[in-house]
N, C-alpha and C positions, 0 to 999 in steps of 0.2 A: 209892691216890694219885689226885689230881686231874690232869686233862690241863692242860698249859700250852703256851704258845707261847714258844719260846726264840730270841732274836736273838743268836746266837753261831755263828761258823763252826766247822764240824767236818769233819774228813776221816778216813775209814777206808780202810785199804789191806787188802783181803781177798784170800784165796787159796782157790779152790774150783772148783766146776763149775756150769755153767748148762745149762738145757734148756727147750725149749718145753713148756709145761704142756699135757697132754692133758685137755680139759674133761670127758671121761667119767670121770676119776679125781679123787679128793679132792686138794687142794693138799698135804695132809700126806703123801700117798704120794709125790708128786714130791719134796718136801722131804727125806723120809727116804732115798729112793733116792740123791739127790745127796749127802747127808751121809754115808751109808755109803761112797760112793766117796771122799769127802774124807778120812775117817778111815783108810780102807785105805791111801791114798797117804801120809798122815802117818806111819802106822806103818811102812810099807815103806821110806820114805826117812828115818825117824827124825828128823822135822822138829820143831824147837822151837817151841812155840805157846802161846797164852794160854788155850786150852781152852774158849773161848766160841763157840757156834754163831751165825752170822748168816745170816738168810734175806732175800733181796731179791726183791720182787715188782715186775717191771718192765713196761714197755710191751710190747705184742704177746704177752702171757701168757708172758713169759720169767721163769723162776725161777732165781735164783742162790743157792747155799748154800755158805758158806765160813767161814773162820776168820781171825783175825789171827795171823801168825807173829811170833815174837820176832826171828828173823833171816831174811833173804830166802830165798825158795824156791830150791832148787838148779836149775841150768840143765836138768837132765834130769828135773825134776818135771813131771808132767802137769797140775798145778794151774794154773788160769787166774787171772791177777791182775785184780782189779776195784777201781778207786778210786772211792769214793763221797764227794763233796764237797757240802756244803750250807751256806748262809749263814744260813738261818732255817728252823726246823722246829717242828712240833707233836710233843709228847712225852707219854707216859704210861707208868708202870711198872705192870704187872699182877702181882699177887701171888695165887697160887692155881693151880688146875688149868688146863691148856691148853684144856680143853673150855669154859671160861668166858671165853676171850679176847674174844669178841664184846662183852662188857660194856665192856671197855676201848676197843675200837674205837669203840663208840657214844659214849663220853666224849670222845674226840678229835674225832669228827665234830660233836658238839654245840658244842664250843669253837670249831671252825672256822666253823660256822654263825653263832654269836653274834658272832664277831670279823670276819666277812666275808672271811676269808683264803681263798685258793685254794691247793689242794695239787696237786702233780704227782707222777707216778710217778718214781722208785720209792718204795715203802713198805717199811720194814724191820722185822724182828723180831730182837731180840737176846736169846738165851736164856741165863739164868744157869746156874750149875752144877746138875747133876741132883741131885734129892733125892727119895727114895722117898715122903716125906710131901708129897703134892700141895699142901697148904696152904702149903708153904715154897718152891714153885717161883716163879721170877721171870722175867718176860719184858718187855723194853722194846720199845715200839712207837714208830716214828718216821715221821712224814709230812713229806716235804720240801715246803716252801712256796715259792711264786714270789716 
């Protein structure tokens, strides 16, 4: 898929955990650590969810990993709520192995250069449902634009 700029408001209400990323580790390690905590809490509290992982890379090297819940989180849940709202964004869907996400990031960066748009953090990755066939994996990448 080609990268596009979308002039449409979007709001996501996510529930998960955040953490300062340790630069000596791969971002994927931080992401999986957080998602493991999210899914443990979801299972322990039997929370109803959409089953899609969201990862937010924010300023100050903060990583947030979470999910959308179908019904609000329980008061005694440890999950943090994070509202992401944007009015305009650059978007591209990656189909294939996670190891090739760089290609999709480059597509978005190219569209931003050509259009003269500036982006700001956070940047988001939204992971489709797991498939053992890596060629069928889907990851949406969103750059919030100013």
